[in-house]
N, C-alpha and C positions, 0 to 999 in steps of 0.2 A: 689338706690344710683345714679340712671343715672341723676337726677336732680342736685344733689350736683357733680357729675364729670363734668358736664357742665359748673358749675359755677367755679370750679377749672381752667377747660382748658380756661374760659374766662379771668380768673386773669393771667395766664401763658401768653397770648395773650397780654393782657394789660401791663404786666411787660415788655414783650420784644418788644413792639412797642409804646404803648401810654405813658408809663413813661419815655421811651428813648427820645420820641420827648418833653414831657413836663419837663425834668429833671433839666434844668436851672431854669426854672420857680418854681418847685417844691423847689429846693434847697435855692431860694431866699425868697419864703414864709417861710422856716423853720428859715432863719436867721433874718428876717425882721419882721415876724408876718402878720397876714391878715389885709386887709383893703377892705372888701367887696364894689362892686357900690351899691347893693341894698340886702334888705332882701326879700325874697320870702316866703309866707304862702300859700302852697299847700296841696292837698289832699294826702292820703296813696295809692291812686289808683294805681296800677303798670302800667296803660296805660299812665300815665301822668308823664313825666320826664322834669322837668323845664330846667335843664342844658341842654338837647338835644335840647328842643324847642327854647331855647333862644341862643344857639350856644355859650355857655360860657366856659372859661377855670377854672382851678382850682384857687380858690381864689376870683373869680368874686362875687358869691353869697353866701349870709348866709341863710341857709333854715331850715324851720320848716315844717314838713309834719305830719299832722295828720287827723283824720276822717272827710272830708266834708270841709276841709280847713276853720275851724272855729277859731275865736278870741272870747274868753271870755269877758264879761265886767271886768273892773278892780275890784279887791276885795281883800281888806287890812285884810286879816285873815292867818291863819297857815297852811291851806291845801295846797297840792302840785299842782302848777301851772307851768306845763311846758311850754306852750306856753308863757305866761306873764313873766316868767323868761327870756326866748329866747328874748323877746321885749325889756324887760330891759337892757340886756347884749347889743343887738343890736345897741339900741339907746343910751345909756348913756357911755358905754365903747367903743364901736367900731364905734360910731359916723357915722353910716350910713345914707346917705341922702334920701334914697326911701325905702317904703315900699309897697310891691305888694302881694295883697290877689288873688291868681290865682285858681278861680275854673273852673270847666269843665262840659262838656256834659255826660249824664248818670252816674251820681254820685249815688253810692248806697246808701249812708250816706242821702242825701237829697231824695231819692226814698222812703227811710224808712219812712221820715218824711212826704211826700205826702201821703203815701199809709195809714198812720197811724197804722203800724205794731207794732211799740213801744209803742203806747198808753197806753197798759195794762201791760209793763213791771213793775217788782217789782223795788224798790227803789235802789236795789244793781246792776241793771244792769249798766254797765259802758257805754254802748253806748247809752242807752236810756236819761241817764241824760246828757251826751255831747250832744247830737243831740238837746236838748231842748234849747240850745243856740239860733238855728235857728228858732225857733216856731214863732216868729213874721214875719218871712220873708214869711211864708206860707198864713199870713193874709193880706200881703200887698196888696195895692189897685191894681186891674189890673190881680191878680193872680187868683181870686176866679170865674172868668167867664171862665175860661180855662178847658181844660180836656186832658187826656193823656200826650203824649209828650211835648206838648204845655205848660201845667201846670208845668210839671217837669223843662223844661227849664226855665221858668218864676220864680221859686222859687229857683233854683239854682243861678240865676242872681240875685234876691233879697237878698239872703243870702250872697252874696259876699258885697251887699251895707251894710246889717246889721253888717258884721264884720268891715267894714270900720268905721262905727258908733261907734262900741265898742271900736276900736282903740283910738277913741277920748275920752273916758273915763279914759286912762292913762295920769296922770298929766304930765309926762316927754314926751309924745308925743304931747300931747295938747299945751304944751309950745312951742315946737320945729316947729310945723306946723304953729302956730300963727307968729313965726318970720322967717319963711322962711327956716329954716334949715333942715326940714323934708317935703316931698312930699309923699302923699298916692295915691295909684293907685288900681284900680278894674278891673282885667283882666279874661276873659273867654274863655277857649280853648275848641274846638271842635276836639276832636282825631280822629273822623271819617272823617272829611274834612282836618286837618290839620290846620284850622283857628284859629286866634287869634283875640279877641276882647277886646275893653280897653271900660270903662265906660266914656262917654262924659256929664258931669254935665249939661252942657247948652242944650244939646239936650234930656238930659234925656233918653239916650239909650246907649247901647253898640254897638261900631262902630268897623268895621272890621280894622286891622291895616296895 
């Protein structure tokens, strides 16, 4: 119970300090609704906290967190598509102008892909089937001649680019990118150094912001 008690204690501190500080903003959001600056698709990893990294306030970010910050290709079927549903809502209903894929160093999901530990998993494995979304990133040019941490980092970054490509398979995103209403961004966070990198298409590399 000590873990839960620490969370409850944290809530009381939030309600006493942070909520009071942001009370007017939260009341305004309750009355007027949300109008986020950006949508962030990041990893479930507990070491990566986009709101803290970017110094944002409540209402600034519309966030989706999933294993390895992946975006699946658009699929018009009756299966459950949580990330795709969030994308549709963010873009067609909230009219958010920026989508950020925020990958990170030492990602467990990408490590599983790199190490091949999910290759023999059965078809009922949720993790294995999800990570397959990034399988092409493992084969990207420039990855196969690397090893260890260098390979891991290369695949993590290639996976971000793969998800950016998958975003463009959604017609409502493709249309808005074409006419300038939506911009796509690929970011990579190294929590061990606190550095945030952004993909520069012209340079073909992730550049420190």
